C-alpha positions as CSV (number, residue, x, y, z in Angstrom):
1,M,47.6,20.7,74.5
2,L,51.3,21.3,75.1
3,T,52.8,24.4,73.4
4,V,56.5,25.0,73.2
5,D,57.2,28.6,72.2
6,T,59.1,28.9,68.8
7,V,58.9,25.2,68.3
8,G,55.3,24.0,68.0
9,E,52.2,22.5,69.5
10,F,51.6,18.9,70.5
11,V,48.3,17.2,71.4
12,V,48.7,14.7,74.2
13,E,45.6,12.7,75.1
14,C,45.2,12.9,78.9
15,P,42.0,11.3,80.2
16,S,41.4,12.2,83.8
17,T,40.7,8.6,84.8
18,E,44.1,7.1,83.8
19,V,47.7,7.6,84.5
20,R,49.8,8.0,81.3
21,V,53.4,8.6,80.6
22,N,54.4,10.4,77.4
23,V,58.0,11.1,76.4
24,N,58.9,13.8,73.8
25,Q,62.3,14.9,72.9
26,L,63.1,18.2,71.2
27,D,66.6,18.9,69.9
28,L,67.0,22.6,69.9
29,A,69.9,24.7,68.6
30,D,72.5,25.9,71.2
31,S,71.5,29.0,73.1
32,R,67.9,28.7,72.1
33,R,65.3,29.5,74.8
34,G,61.7,28.6,75.0
35,R,58.8,28.3,77.4
36,F,56.1,25.7,77.4
37,H,52.5,26.1,78.3
38,I,50.0,23.3,79.1
39,E,46.2,23.6,78.6
40,A,44.2,20.9,80.3
41,P,40.9,20.5,82.2
42,E,41.1,21.0,86.0
43,S,40.7,17.3,86.5
44,V,44.0,16.5,84.8
45,R,47.2,16.7,86.8
46,W,50.5,17.3,84.9
47,T,54.1,17.0,85.9
48,A,57.1,17.7,83.6
49,D,60.7,16.8,83.7
50,I,63.0,19.0,81.6
51,Q,66.6,18.1,80.9
52,A,69.0,20.5,79.3
53,P,72.6,19.8,78.3
54,D,75.4,21.3,80.4
């Protein structure tokens, strides 16, 4: 489960035996801040790439 504070929760299927790429885009209002939290079994490895406008 991926939780983005003040935005929502997203369920991303992540079997530990496969490599998957998921792309999500959130258009947030200017000056809005947030943190994200990931809950997954220990057998799942996550990486995240976050892009913010200049």
